[in-house]
C-alpha positions in Angstrom: 7.5 -16.4 8.3 11.3 -16.7 8.3 13.7 -18.7 6.3 12.8 -22.2 5.3 16.0 -24.5 5.9 15.6 -25.7 2.3 15.9 -22.3 0.7 18.1 -19.2 0.8 15.3 -16.8 0.1 13.1 -15.7 3.0 9.3 -15.5 2.7 9.5 -11.7 2.8 12.1 -11.6 0.0 9.9 -14.0 -2.1 7.0 -11.7 -1.6 9.0 -8.7 -2.7 10.0 -10.6 -5.9 6.3 -11.5 -6.5 5.4 -7.8 -6.1 8.1 -6.7 -8.5 6.7 -9.3 -10.9 3.1 -8.0 -10.5 4.2 -4.4 -11.0 5.6 -5.4 -14.4 2.1 -6.9 -15.3 3.8 -10.1 -16.3 1.5 -13.2 -16.5 3.9 -16.0 -16.3 3.7 -19.4 -14.5 5.7 -19.8 -11.4 8.1 -22.2 -13.0 9.4 -19.4 -15.3 10.0 -17.0 -12.3 13.8 -17.4 -12.4 13.8 -16.2 -16.0 11.8 -13.1 -15.0 14.3 -12.5 -12.1 17.3 -13.1 -14.4 16.5 -9.6 -15.9 16.5 -7.8 -12.5 19.4 -6.8 -10.3 18.5 -9.2 -7.6 21.4 -8.4 -5.3 20.6 -4.6 -5.4 16.7 -5.0 -5.2 16.4 -7.8 -2.6 19.7 -8.9 -0.9 23.3 -9.7 -1.7 24.3 -13.2 -2.6 20.9 -14.0 -3.9 20.7 -15.1 -7.5 17.7 -15.4 -10.0 17.7 -19.2 -9.7 17.1 -18.9 -5.9 13.5 -17.7 -6.8 12.2 -21.0 -8.1 8.6 -22.4 -8.1 9.3 -24.3 -5.0 10.3 -21.2 -3.0 7.4 -19.2 -4.3 4.9 -22.2 -3.6 6.1 -22.6 -0.1 5.8 -18.8 0.4 2.2 -18.8 -1.0 1.3 -21.7 1.3 2.6 -19.9 4.4 0.8 -16.7 3.4 -2.4 -18.7 3.1 -1.8 -20.5 6.5 -1.1 -17.3 8.2 -3.8 -15.2 6.5 -3.1 -12.8 3.7 -4.9 -10.1 5.4 -2.4 -10.2 8.3 0.5 -9.9 5.8 -1.2 -7.0 4.0 -1.8 -5.2 7.3 1.8 -5.6 8.3 3.0 -4.3 5.0 0.6 -1.3 5.2 1.7 -0.6 8.8 5.4 -0.6 7.8 4.8 1.6 4.8 2.9 4.0 7.0 5.7 4.2 9.6 8.2 4.8 6.8 6.0 7.6 5.4 5.1 9.3 8.7 5.2 13.1 8.6 4.4 13.0 4.9 1.1 12.8 3.1 -0.2 9.3 2.8 -3.5 8.2 1.6 -4.1 4.8 3.0 -7.7 4.1 1.9 -7.9 0.3 1.4 -11.7 0.1 0.9 -13.3 -0.5 -2.4 -16.9 -0.6 -3.5 -18.0 -2.1 -6.8 -21.6 -1.7 -7.9 -22.9 -3.2 -11.1 -26.2 -3.6 -12.7 -29.4 -1.8 -12.6 -31.1 -1.2 -9.2 -34.5 0.0 -8.4 -34.6 2.9 -5.9 -37.6 3.8 -3.8 -39.0 7.2 -4.3 -37.9 9.5 -1.6 -34.8 7.5 -0.9 -31.9 9.9 0.3 -29.4 10.5 -2.5 -31.5 9.0 -5.2 -33.5 10.8 -7.9 -36.4 9.3 -9.7 -36.1 9.1 -13.5 
């Protein structure tokens, strides 16, 4: 996922910008993204010569399309592997599993780990 000839921003740089947006817990439509980026030091956080207006909805839309086409799981695994390499030798908890259990469930008497009420 490299540089699209129609844009100055790489897909990776667009993903970084979207992650920055998500870390700020901002719920804004993509067409307002340049306004969000205008309050950030884009040249320091991402790359020199990039401006807030370079992160328009077309750039983000093409990036999201490429992520979908290539599989978001693959991108997540690459990001995780890169983070692990950067942190090697230091403590890193990389548990990416989650279990969500809701509702009432009947348990059979004698089931391991369950106590009858």
